[in-house]
C-alpha positions in Angstrom: -6.0 6.3 25.7 -5.3 2.8 24.6 -1.9 1.9 23.5 -1.0 0.2 20.2 1.5 -2.7 20.7 4.4 -2.2 18.4 3.9 -5.7 17.1 0.7 -4.6 15.4 2.2 -1.5 13.4 3.0 -2.0 9.7 6.2 -0.9 8.1 5.2 2.7 7.2 3.4 3.4 10.4 6.4 2.3 12.4 8.5 4.6 10.3 6.4 7.5 10.6 6.2 7.1 14.5 10.0 6.6 14.7 10.9 9.5 12.5 8.3 11.9 13.2 7.2 11.6 16.7 10.4 10.0 18.3 12.8 12.0 16.2 15.0 9.0 15.0 17.3 10.5 12.3 19.6 7.7 11.3 16.9 5.5 9.7 17.3 4.0 6.3 14.9 5.5 3.6 11.5 3.9 3.8 11.6 2.7 0.2 14.8 0.7 1.1 13.3 -1.3 3.8 9.6 -1.5 3.2 9.7 -4.5 1.1 12.5 -6.4 2.7 11.8 -9.2 5.1 14.1 -7.7 7.8 12.7 -4.2 7.4 9.9 -4.5 9.8 11.9 -6.2 12.4 14.6 -3.8 12.2 12.1 -0.9 12.9 10.4 -2.5 15.5 13.7 -3.3 17.2 14.3 0.6 17.2 11.4 1.1 19.6 13.3 -1.0 22.2 15.7 2.0 22.6 13.1 4.1 24.3 11.8 3.6 27.6 8.1 2.5 28.1 6.8 6.0 29.3 8.1 7.7 26.1 6.5 5.1 24.1 3.2 5.8 25.8 3.6 9.4 24.9 3.3 8.6 21.3 0.6 6.1 21.7 2.5 2.7 21.3 3.8 -0.1 23.8 6.3 -2.8 23.7 4.2 -4.9 26.2 2.6 -7.8 24.6 1.8 -9.6 27.9 -1.7 -8.6 27.6 -2.3 -11.1 24.9 -1.2 -13.8 27.4 
């Protein structure tokens, strides 16, 4: 299975993965952050709280080195 780099996720997709698949419960409402400049960065930073193997379980990776 190919993993999707978190930097390629949109706001709604990142929110869904964090909330539904990783069980993050303290996110602000999607409507409050989806059109904010900082909203996507905030969500992507939350992925960094999880170890690589856990991210791989949900189909994403924080490793962008493959683009180098």
